[in-house]
N, C-alpha and C positions, 0 to 999 in steps of 0.2 A: 694214365697219368698224363698230364702236359708239361711239357719241357720248352725252353728257349734255346735256339741255336743262333750264335753271335759269331760275326766275322769282323775283323779289325775295320774299323770305319772313323769317318770324320764327322763332325756334327755342324749343323748350321740352322739358323732360323729362331722363332720365337714360340714359347709356350706359355701357359699360365700356371703358376704354383697350384698344386694339389691343396685342397682345403685342409685345416688342421685337424687332425683326428682328435687332441686332447681337449682343443677348444671345443670341439661338436659333442665330445661326451660330457663334459662339465655343463654345456648349454642345455641339454637334454635333460640332464639330472635336475639342475636349478630350475629350470622352466617347469619340470614336473611336480616341484614342490611351492611354485608361486600361485598367487590368487589371481586367477582370470587366464586369458588365452595369451600365449606367446607365438611368436614365429622365429624360426631359424632357417636362414637362407645362406646359399653358398656353402653348404654344408657337406660332409664326407660321409655318404652312406656306405660303410663299410661293415664286416661281419662284426665287430666291436661296437658299432653304432647300433646295429640291430639287436644286439644282445642288450645294450642299454636301454633302447626302445621297449623291448619285451619286459625287461625287469621293472622300468616305470610304470608300465601299464600294470603289472602284477601288484604295483604299490598303490594303483588307483588313478593314475593319470588317464586322460582320453588323448591319444595321439594319432594324429593323421599324416600321411607321408605322400608327398607328390614330388615329380620331379625338380619342381623349384623350392618347395618349403616343407618344414616340418612344422606342424601346428599341433600346440600342446595346451589343452584345458588342464591346469594345474589343480592339486589338491589342497592349496592353501596350507601346507605343512602337516596336513592329516594323513598319516600313512595306513592304508589297507594291509591287512595280513594276508599274504599271498595264499591262494589255494593249492599251490604245488611248489615243487623245489625250483629255486632260482638258479638257471644255468648260465653261468658268465661266460660260456664258450672258451675263447681263447684271450679273454681280456682280463688283464691284472687290475685294470682300474675299475671294470664292471664289479669284479669280485670285492676288491676291497672297499670302494665307495658305498656301494649299496649294502654290504654288511655292516658298516659303520651307521647307516642311516635307519636301517631296520632295526636297530638298537635303541632308537627312540620310542618303538612300541613296546607291547608287554607280551607278545606271543612268540612262539617258537618259529623260526625260520630255517629253511635247510639251503646251503649254497652248494654247489658243485660247479665243474667245469671241464674242458678237455684235459687230455693226458698231460699237457705241459703244465695246465693250471694246478692239476692234483698232484705234481710231482716236482715242479721246477720254481712255483710261485710261493715262497714262504708266507704263511699266515700267523706264525707265532707272534710276531710284533704287534699287529692288530689285535690278536686275541688278548695280549698282556694289556694293551692299551684301554680295550673296552672292558676288561674284567676289572681295570682300575678305577672304573667310573661305574661299577656295579650290576655290569653285564654279566649274565651266564653266556660263556662263549666257549665251545669246545671243538677240537679237531676229531671226527669220528674215529679215525685210525691213530689217534693219538700220536701223530708224528710232525704236528704243526703245519699240515697241509690241508687243503680242501680233500673231501667234504667237510664243511663246519656247521655247526648248529649255533644260531644266536638268538638270544632272549633278553630283551630289555625289562623294564626302561633304564637307562642309563640317566645319570643325575651330574649336575654340575659338581666338580671337585677337583683333584689332583691327580693325574695319572702319568705313567713314564713307560717309554717304549724305546726300542731300538729303532735307529733312522737311517741305517744304510741304504736301505730303498725306501724313497720319498713317499710312495703310495699309501702305505699304512699311516704315517703322519699326517698327509692331506686328509685322508678319511675321517682320522679323529678330530682334527680341526673343523672340517664340514660339520660332523654331527654334534660338535660343541657348539656351533652356532646357533643352534635351534634349542638348545637347552636354557632353562631360566635359571639366569646367575652366571656367574665367572668361574671359567674352567682354566687350570693350569695344566699345561703339557710339556714335560720334561723328556728331551730327546738325548739317547745316548748314541754317539759315533754318527753324528748327523752328516749326511751326502745328499746327493741330486740337488742341491739347494735351488735351482733356477725352477724345478717342478713344484716345489713348496711356494715359490714366487707367484708361480701361475696361478695356484689354489687361492692364495691369499689375495691376488689381484681380484679373482671372482668374487670373494667374501666381501672384500670392501666395496666392490662395485654394487653389491646387493645391500650395504649398508652396516656391514659387520665392523666392529671396532675390534682388530687384532694386533697385540703386541708381540712383536718378534725379536728376542734378545738372542742375537747371534745362532739362531737355528737351533738352539739347545733348550730354549725355554721361551713357551708361548703363552700369552693370557688372551683367552677368548672371551668376550663379554656378549652373553648370549641373548636369547628373547627374539630371534630372527623372524621377521615377517616382511613380505615384500609383494610388490605388484608384478604381474606379468610384465615382458619385455619382447622387443623385437631384436633381433642380434644377426649380424652378418659375420659369417665365420672368416677368419683372416687366412691367408696361404701358410702352409705348413713347413717350418725350417728343417723338421726331420726329414721330409721327403725331397726338400728342394736340393739338398747337399747331393744327390745322386746325378742329376743333370749338371749340376755344378763341377762335381768331381770328373764326370764323363767328357766334360770340355776340356778340362785341364790336362786330363791324361791324354788326350788326342789333339792338343794343340789347337784346339777349335775356339770359334766365337759364337756364342749364343745369347738370347735375351729372355729373361723371366719375368712374366707379367704378374700383378697382385701379391707383391713381397712387400710387407710393411716393416721396415726395420725398426719401427718404433714399438712394435708389439712385444708383449712381455716375455714370449717364449724363450728359454734358455739356450735351445739349439742355434740360434742365430750367432751365438758365439764361435761357432765352427768357421764362419766366414772370417772372422777376425784371424782364427788360427792359420786358415789357409793364407790368408794375407801376408802373414807374417813368414810363412813359409815361401814367399814370393808369388803367391797368386794375383794377378790382374783382375781385380772384381770392382766395377764401378757401380754405382747407385744413383737413381734419379728418385728422388724423394717425392717430387711433384706427381711423377708418373707412377709411383710405386713399381720401377722398374729396375732389375738386376742385370748387369751386362758383364759376361764373363769373356775375357779375352786371352789369346794365346800367352803362355807364361812358362817360365822355368821354375820348378819348385825345388827346394834344398830342404832335406830332413832336419828334423830338430825334435825338442823334448815337448811333449804334450800330455798335460795333466787333463785327463778326459772325464773327472768325477761331474763336471757341469753339464756333459753332454754325453752321457754312458751309452745311448743308443747308436752314437757315431762311430762306435769302436770298429765294427766291421768296415765301413767304407774309409776311415781312416787308415786302416790297414792296408787297403788297397793303394791309397795315396802314397804310403811308405814304398810300395813296388816301383813307383815311377819317379819319385822325390830323389834327388841326387844325395848319395851318401846315406846316412842311417837315421831313422825315425824311432823314437822311443815312446810308446803310449803306456801311461801308467795311472794308478790310482782309480783303477776300473774293475777291481775285483766283482762289484755287483754285477758286471755284465755277464758273470757266470750265471745268475739267477733269472735270465730273461727267458725267452720263448725256447731258448736252448742255452748251453754252455757256449756263448759267442766268441769268448776268447779262443777255447779249443777248437770250435768248429771252423773259424775263418782261419786259423794257423794250419787244420789239418787240409784244407780246401785249397789254399792258396800254394802250399807246399806241393800239392799235386800238378800245380801249374808252374812250378820252378821257381817260387818265391823264397828268397833266403829270409827265413822268419823264424823267430823263437818266442814261445809263450813263457810267461812266468806267472806266479800267483795274482798279481793285479794288473798284468798287461802284456804288452809284446814289444819286440825289437824287430824291425824289418830293415832291410838293406834294399837298395835300388836292385832290380831283378829283371831279367829278360823273361817275359812268361810266354807259356806256349799254351795253346788250346787243348783241352781235354774234357772229360765228363766230370763234374763237380756236383756234390750233393747240398741240400739247403736246410734239412732238419727241420722241416716245417716252420722256417722263419722267414718271415718277410724280408727283413733286413739281410739276411744272407742272400737271399734270391737277387736282390738289387745290388748289393756290393760285388757279387760274383760276376753278374751280367756286365757290370762297368768295367771288371777286370778284364773281361773278354773282348772288350773294345781295343785294347791295346796289346792284346796277346796274338801270337803267329798261330794261324790254322783256325779251326773251328772250335768255339768252346760250347759245350751243351750243359746248360743249367737245368738240373731235374726238378720235378714236383713244385712248380711255380704259382700254385693256385693260392698260396698264403700272401702274395704280394697285395692282394686284395684288401687285405688287413688295414693298410695305411695308405697305398698309392695305387687304387684300382686303375688309374689312366696311365700306369708307368709304361705298359707298350705301346700304346698308341702314342704317347708324348714322344718316346725314343724313336719310333717310326717316322714321326713328323719332323724330327731333328736329322733325319737322314741316316740313322743307325742301320746297319745291316744285321736286324733280328728277326727272326721268324718264330712263330708258336707252332709246335709241332706235337702229335700225339692226341 
């Protein structure tokens, strides 16, 4: 098992934003269903992307990967029946998106994944949504989790599903785009709305007419057919938060390149949240350059539903911001790679944080942190958030089981070394 050892540090220098995981996965999927040869550059080759590539190959796409390009010969929306189980690995997006897409076909397909996918990523909303459009869809353990079996073909119509987690909703919208006719999708308890915006951005980019009525009622005009495309993946706002917060926590100045504030990603809202707390963050639109300067942050109220993945790093912000920080409306964070609310509270408490968890979030007070050994629950965002906490903790912080960081930010270690962080990989 590999670990990080981290000492108190200050940062300086320039890095490039890691490519967006969510854009990469959607680009691979939609290129696999296009007519002709697509290319994807500046992509994130993470385990999730590899799982998406393998799943799309099983659906009939021919995919070649080099250091510079992913080249995909698409199937023109013709979906081959896989000759094996589709394994989503640790990716909720692969699990949900591909399960909906195979429902366009008329044969049985089985989906599974790692322990987190099989026990922490609810599939019942997607099962309900697909059944509403005529699919056979069951959880093999009858518990609403993978493994699941899916058989179509679904047909245009009206369906309903729970929307606390955005991925099943995105999945249904994607599949509906390929149906002949108009599909209505009704959503209860809509959440994570910026991720829906990201999926609709892609559908509209490909020519789909989608009506969004307050995220509770969608009308998708189907019949989607489109030609291959060339796509450059933008920087990832989910990942860029970690060096930003690292600089703020250590009163440092850094620059981050390849940041497009005009991109649709919802997690860019975290930059505005940090600014409201007092962060001095400048942006050069012409150069796509983010500049983080020394700042004093003051705690406040943070509704995290638009950026659920940021809960762990925002908890770390609460440890160095003056006063008290409340993070709320984040209950779905308990159903990610791990229960992120409980996990980050448990581990930061070990470091001396004044932190309390509630059903839908956390309250954190400014705290003097001390280095200790912390666990990461096989969760990439826990690895990175706890590493940042180690930068302003006394003594040495040991962050255990770090391999999951490759899921969204494979260059995390090298970038932080480049910025002058006292971090070593051991074991």
